[in-house]
C-alpha positions as CSV (number, residue, x, y, z in Angstrom):
1,M,20.8,8.4,25.3
2,S,17.6,8.8,27.2
3,T,14.4,8.7,25.2
4,P,11.6,11.3,25.7
5,T,8.0,10.3,25.7
6,F,5.5,10.6,22.9
7,A,1.7,10.2,23.0
8,F,0.0,8.3,20.2
9,Q,-3.6,8.3,19.3
10,Q,-5.3,5.2,17.8
11,L,-1.9,3.6,17.4
12,N,-1.6,0.1,16.2
13,R,1.6,-1.1,18.0
14,R,2.4,-4.1,15.8
15,Q,5.9,-4.1,14.4
16,A,6.1,-2.8,10.9
17,C,8.8,-4.1,8.7
18,G,10.9,-4.9,11.7
19,L,10.6,-1.3,13.2
20,G,8.5,-1.3,16.3
21,L,6.5,1.8,16.6
22,A,6.7,1.7,20.3
23,S,10.5,1.9,20.0
24,L,10.2,4.8,17.7
25,A,8.0,6.7,20.2
26,G,11.0,8.1,21.9
27,L,12.1,10.0,18.9
28,V,9.7,13.0,19.4
29,S,8.8,14.8,22.5
30,G,6.7,17.6,23.9
31,C,3.3,17.3,22.3
32,V,0.6,15.0,21.0
33,L,1.0,15.5,17.2
34,N,-1.8,13.3,15.9
35,R,-4.9,15.3,14.9
36,N,-4.0,18.0,17.3
37,P,-5.3,21.5,16.5
38,A,-2.1,23.0,17.9
39,L,-0.1,20.9,15.4
40,V,3.6,20.9,15.5
41,R,4.5,20.1,11.9
42,V,8.2,19.4,12.5
43,A,10.0,18.1,15.5
44,S,13.7,17.4,15.5
45,V,15.6,15.5,18.2
46,P,19.1,13.8,18.5
47,L,19.4,10.2,17.5
48,G,23.1,9.6,18.2
49,T,26.6,10.4,16.9
50,L,28.9,9.1,14.3
51,A,32.4,7.8,15.1
52,D,33.9,11.2,14.5
53,G,31.5,12.8,17.0
54,R,29.1,14.5,14.5
55,P,25.5,14.4,15.7
56,V,22.7,12.8,13.8
57,Q,19.1,14.1,14.1
58,V,15.7,12.7,13.4
59,H,13.1,15.1,11.9
60,T,9.4,14.1,12.3
61,L,7.0,15.6,9.8
62,Q,3.3,15.5,10.7
63,N,0.1,16.5,8.9
64,R,-3.4,17.2,10.2
65,H,-4.6,13.7,9.3
66,G,-2.2,11.8,11.5
67,L,0.3,10.8,8.9
68,R,3.9,10.9,10.2
69,V,7.2,10.7,8.4
70,R,10.5,10.4,10.2
71,V,13.8,11.3,8.4
72,M,17.3,11.2,9.7
73,D,20.3,13.2,8.5
74,Y,22.5,10.1,7.9
75,G,21.9,8.9,4.4
76,A,18.9,11.3,4.1
77,T,17.0,8.2,5.3
78,I,13.3,7.7,5.9
79,L,13.0,5.8,9.2
80,S,9.3,5.4,9.1
81,I,6.1,6.4,7.4
82,E,3.1,5.9,9.7
83,T,-0.2,6.0,7.9
84,P,-3.7,4.8,8.9
85,D,-5.6,1.8,7.6
86,R,-9.3,1.9,6.8
87,H,-10.1,1.7,10.5
88,G,-7.8,4.6,11.4
89,N,-5.1,2.4,12.9
90,L,-1.5,3.6,12.3
91,A,1.3,1.3,11.1
92,N,4.7,1.9,9.7
93,V,4.7,1.0,6.0
94,V,8.5,1.2,5.2
95,C,11.2,-1.0,6.5
96,G,13.4,0.6,9.1
97,A,15.5,0.1,12.2
98,P,15.2,1.7,15.7
99,T,18.8,2.7,16.2
100,L,21.5,4.6,14.3
101,E,24.0,1.8,15.1
102,T,21.9,-0.6,13.0
103,Y,22.2,1.6,10.0
104,L,26.0,2.2,10.6
105,G,26.3,-1.6,10.7
106,G,24.8,-2.0,7.2
107,F,21.1,-2.3,7.6
108,P,19.9,-4.2,4.5
109,A,16.7,-2.3,3.9
110,A,17.5,1.4,4.4
111,A,15.2,3.9,2.8
112,S,18.1,6.1,2.0
113,V,18.9,8.4,-0.9
114,I,21.1,6.6,-3.4
115,G,23.8,8.4,-5.5
116,R,25.7,9.8,-7.2
117,Y,24.4,7.2,-9.6
118,A,21.6,4.8,-8.6
119,N,21.5,1.3,-10.1
120,R,24.1,-0.3,-12.4
121,I,26.9,0.9,-14.7
122,R,28.5,-1.8,-16.8
123,N,32.2,-2.5,-16.2
124,A,32.2,0.6,-13.9
125,R,33.2,2.9,-16.8
126,F,31.6,5.1,-19.4
127,M,32.5,7.7,-22.0
128,L,31.8,11.3,-21.3
129,D,32.6,14.0,-23.9
130,G,35.2,11.7,-25.5
131,R,36.9,10.8,-22.2
132,E,36.6,7.5,-20.4
133,V,35.5,7.8,-16.8
134,Q,36.3,4.9,-14.4
135,V,34.2,4.7,-11.3
136,T,34.3,2.3,-8.3
137,P,33.6,-1.3,-9.2
138,N,31.6,-2.5,-6.2
139,M,29.4,-5.2,-7.8
140,G,32.1,-7.5,-9.2
141,R,33.5,-5.6,-12.2
142,H,30.4,-3.4,-12.3
143,H,29.3,-0.3,-10.4
144,I,26.1,0.0,-8.5
145,H,24.3,2.7,-6.4
146,G,27.2,5.2,-6.3
147,G,30.0,3.1,-5.0
148,R,31.3,1.9,-1.6
149,A,30.8,5.2,0.1
150,N,27.7,6.4,-1.7
151,F,25.2,9.1,-0.6
152,S,23.4,6.6,1.7
153,S,26.5,6.6,4.0
154,K,26.9,10.4,4.2
155,L,25.8,12.9,6.8
156,W,23.5,15.4,5.2
157,T,23.0,19.0,6.5
158,P,19.3,19.7,7.4
159,Q,17.2,22.8,7.1
160,I,13.6,22.9,8.3
161,R,10.8,24.7,6.4
162,T,7.1,25.0,7.4
163,S,3.9,26.6,6.2
164,A,0.3,26.4,7.1
165,Q,-0.3,23.4,4.9
166,E,3.0,21.5,4.9
167,A,6.3,20.7,6.5
168,S,9.7,20.1,4.9
169,V,13.2,19.1,5.8
170,E,15.8,20.0,3.2
171,L,19.0,18.0,3.3
172,G,22.1,19.1,1.6
173,L,25.3,17.3,0.7
174,R,28.5,18.1,-1.2
175,S,30.3,15.4,-3.3
176,A,33.9,16.2,-4.2
177,D,35.4,16.0,-7.7
178,G,36.7,12.4,-8.1
179,E,34.6,10.9,-5.3
180,E,34.0,7.2,-6.3
181,G,35.5,8.2,-9.6
182,F,32.8,10.6,-10.7
183,P,34.0,14.0,-12.2
184,G,32.9,17.3,-10.9
185,N,32.1,18.9,-7.5
186,L,28.4,18.2,-7.0
187,A,26.1,20.1,-4.6
188,V,23.0,18.1,-3.9
189,K,19.7,18.9,-2.1
190,V,16.9,16.5,-1.3
191,T,13.7,18.0,0.2
192,Y,11.1,15.8,1.9
193,T,7.7,17.6,2.1
194,L,4.6,16.3,3.8
195,N,1.4,18.1,3.1
196,D,-2.2,17.9,4.2
197,A,-3.2,16.1,1.1
198,N,-1.3,13.0,2.5
199,E,1.5,13.4,0.0
200,L,5.1,12.8,0.7
201,I,7.0,14.8,-1.9
202,L,10.7,14.1,-2.7
203,R,12.4,16.9,-4.7
204,Y,16.0,16.3,-5.8
205,A,18.3,19.0,-7.1
206,A,22.0,19.0,-8.0
207,V,24.5,21.4,-9.6
208,T,28.0,20.6,-10.8
209,D,31.1,22.5,-11.9
210,K,32.1,19.8,-14.5
211,P,30.1,17.5,-16.8
212,T,29.1,14.4,-14.9
213,V,26.3,11.8,-14.6
214,V,23.7,11.9,-11.9
215,N,20.9,9.5,-11.0
216,L,19.2,9.9,-7.6
217,T,16.5,7.9,-6.0
218,N,15.2,6.8,-2.6
219,H,15.5,3.1,-2.0
220,A,12.5,2.8,0.3
221,Y,11.2,-0.7,1.0
222,F,7.4,-0.6,1.3
223,N,5.0,-3.0,3.0
224,L,1.5,-1.6,3.3
225,A,0.4,-4.3,5.6
226,G,3.1,-3.5,8.1
227,G,4.6,-7.0,8.0
228,G,4.7,-10.4,6.4
229,N,5.3,-10.8,2.6
230,V,3.9,-8.6,-0.1
231,Y,2.4,-11.3,-2.3
232,G,-1.1,-10.1,-1.8
233,H,-0.4,-6.4,-2.6
234,E,-2.1,-5.4,-5.8
235,L,0.3,-3.5,-8.1
236,Q,-0.4,-1.4,-11.2
237,L,2.5,0.1,-13.2
238,F,1.9,2.8,-15.8
239,A,4.4,1.3,-18.2
240,D,3.9,-0.6,-21.4
241,E,7.6,-1.5,-21.8
242,F,10.7,-2.5,-19.9
243,T,14.5,-2.6,-20.4
244,P,15.5,-6.3,-20.4
245,G,18.8,-7.1,-18.7
246,D,21.5,-9.8,-19.0
247,A,22.4,-12.4,-16.4
248,E,23.8,-9.6,-14.2
249,L,20.7,-7.5,-14.6
250,I,22.4,-4.8,-16.7
251,P,20.3,-3.6,-19.6
252,T,21.1,-4.9,-23.0
253,G,20.0,-1.6,-24.6
254,E,16.7,-3.0,-25.9
255,I,13.3,-1.8,-25.0
256,Q,10.6,-4.5,-25.1
257,P,6.8,-4.7,-24.4
258,V,5.6,-6.1,-21.1
259,A,2.6,-7.7,-22.8
260,G,2.6,-11.5,-22.5
261,T,5.2,-11.6,-19.7
262,P,5.0,-11.8,-15.9
263,L,6.2,-8.2,-15.9
264,D,2.9,-6.9,-17.2
265,F,1.3,-4.8,-14.5
266,R,-0.6,-2.5,-16.9
267,E,-3.7,-3.7,-15.0
268,P,-3.6,-4.5,-11.3
269,H,-2.1,-7.9,-10.4
270,R,-1.0,-9.3,-7.0
271,I,2.8,-9.1,-6.7
272,G,2.9,-12.8,-5.8
273,E,0.7,-13.9,-8.6
274,R,3.5,-14.5,-11.2
275,I,6.6,-13.9,-9.2
276,G,7.6,-17.6,-9.6
277,Q,7.7,-17.2,-13.4
278,I,10.5,-14.7,-13.3
279,Q,13.6,-16.0,-15.1
280,G,17.0,-15.1,-13.6
281,P,16.5,-13.1,-10.4
282,A,14.5,-14.7,-7.5
283,G,11.7,-12.2,-8.1
284,Y,11.2,-8.7,-9.6
285,D,14.2,-6.5,-10.2
286,H,13.3,-4.8,-13.5
287,N,13.3,-1.3,-14.9
288,Y,10.1,-0.1,-16.4
289,V,9.7,2.6,-19.1
290,L,7.0,4.9,-17.9
291,R,4.4,6.4,-20.2
292,G,4.5,10.0,-21.0
293,Q,7.2,12.7,-21.3
294,S,10.2,12.4,-19.1
295,G,10.5,15.6,-17.0
296,T,6.8,15.9,-16.5
297,L,5.0,14.7,-13.4
298,R,2.9,11.7,-14.3
299,P,1.7,8.4,-12.8
300,A,4.2,5.7,-12.1
301,A,2.5,3.1,-9.8
302,R,-0.5,2.4,-7.6
303,V,-0.4,-0.3,-4.9
304,V,-3.4,-1.5,-2.9
305,E,-3.1,-3.8,0.2
306,P,-6.6,-5.3,0.4
307,Q,-6.6,-6.4,4.1
308,S,-5.7,-3.0,5.5
309,G,-7.2,-0.9,2.7
310,R,-4.0,1.1,2.4
311,V,-3.2,2.6,-1.0
312,L,0.1,4.0,-2.2
313,A,0.1,6.0,-5.5
314,S,3.4,7.3,-7.0
315,H,4.0,10.1,-9.5
316,T,7.3,11.1,-10.9
317,T,9.2,13.2,-13.4
318,E,11.7,10.4,-14.0
319,P,11.7,8.3,-17.2
320,G,11.6,4.9,-15.4
321,V,10.8,3.0,-12.2
322,Q,12.7,0.0,-10.9
323,L,10.4,-2.6,-9.3
324,Y,12.3,-4.7,-6.8
325,S,10.7,-7.3,-4.6
326,A,13.3,-7.6,-1.8
327,N,14.7,-10.8,-3.3
328,H,17.7,-10.7,-0.9
329,F,15.6,-10.9,2.2
330,S,16.0,-14.2,3.9
331,G,14.0,-14.1,7.1
332,R,16.5,-12.0,9.1
333,P,15.1,-9.5,9.9
334,Y,12.4,-9.9,7.1
335,P,10.9,-12.7,5.1
336,K,11.8,-13.1,1.5
337,H,9.7,-10.8,-0.6
338,G,8.8,-9.0,2.6
339,A,8.7,-5.6,0.8
340,F,8.7,-3.9,-2.6
341,C,10.7,-0.9,-3.9
342,L,9.5,1.6,-6.5
343,E,12.8,3.3,-7.4
344,T,11.9,6.2,-9.7
345,Q,15.1,7.0,-11.7
346,H,16.9,7.0,-15.0
347,Y,17.4,3.7,-16.7
348,P,20.3,1.5,-15.4
349,D,23.6,1.9,-17.4
350,S,22.3,5.0,-19.2
351,P,25.8,6.5,-19.4
352,N,26.8,3.6,-21.7
353,L,23.5,3.5,-23.8
354,P,22.9,6.7,-25.7
355,Q,19.5,5.5,-26.9
356,F,18.3,5.8,-23.3
357,P,17.3,9.2,-21.7
358,S,20.5,11.0,-20.8
359,S,21.7,11.2,-17.2
360,V,24.5,13.7,-18.1
361,V,24.5,16.9,-15.9
362,R,26.5,20.0,-16.8
363,P,27.2,23.3,-15.2
364,E,24.6,24.9,-17.4
365,K,22.2,22.0,-17.1
366,P,21.5,21.1,-13.4
367,F,19.8,18.0,-12.2
368,K,16.1,18.3,-11.1
369,S,13.6,15.6,-10.2
370,E,10.4,15.1,-8.3
371,T,8.6,12.0,-7.0
372,R,5.4,12.0,-5.0
373,F,3.9,9.3,-2.8
374,H,0.2,9.7,-2.0
375,F,-1.3,7.6,0.8
376,S,-5.0,6.8,1.1
377,V,-7.4,4.0,1.9
378,V,-10.1,2.0,0.1
């Protein structure tokens, strides 16, 4: 496939999380988007095709301040988020790959939508309305992230929406009754909206014809420096408690305070400051209980990268956020702890733990969730 040209302004061409911005330049054509008065807020171009011939597109959302977000239909995946540092230089701050083939081959850091159930379900089963539901065991005897053919491996259907202040791509998907063991035909929509306030808004919605469980998130791997490890990133989490897990990182059902532990980010701390004190996993992989009322939009996290000055602030309606420090990275293509994830979601194994906020969705009770990422500089 030939690649059209794209003009960048004030572009820092360093590689960001393994995704060269120069290689991504071919994904949009026809105009200079950055700070252009005649702004094209959305541009869609082909990326490639799946084995069955279905085409995959990339949709570039652009705002008036030069912030760019690229999303592809496959997996409802964020390919890149280009945001300026304190000097105005752009860099990609999420891990991504330049080709569709890389994702089809199992790219280990895809910023895709995870579902039907993100995170873990113990023994790949749970009770729902008095009936045992058996889902796909794809983490030993347990279930994780929706199964072997989860939403990150599906081709979503796009619809573009624009206004004077923002641009959106709405991606739709249908999950059949019994897929990966989950009951109910589920219709899902995920909408990515970029506005002129430098916010990337993720809105999730799902309706079902049978009672089921739903837990949707985006598994974006962030690095605000654009490369290297994230030890120097200063993280604050708006959470006083966490859900401790067993040796397989599945919650025990308890809720404990973070005070006095290396999980305490109530005040800003460098991610690398206490990462070596974590018992069990080779870094952070923990679910935090966010303050405030689940279902209301409230702060989840704030991250500052001191060298570039980039700031990421997250708000969500979800009850929890999973902090993950890319413990599985091993140098190819990224260094260990070369990114962090802030997965806003319901708590892991909620279907088996009635004391946790319910993840049950019914025909009369659809799923709805919102997460906002705001980008700025200090």
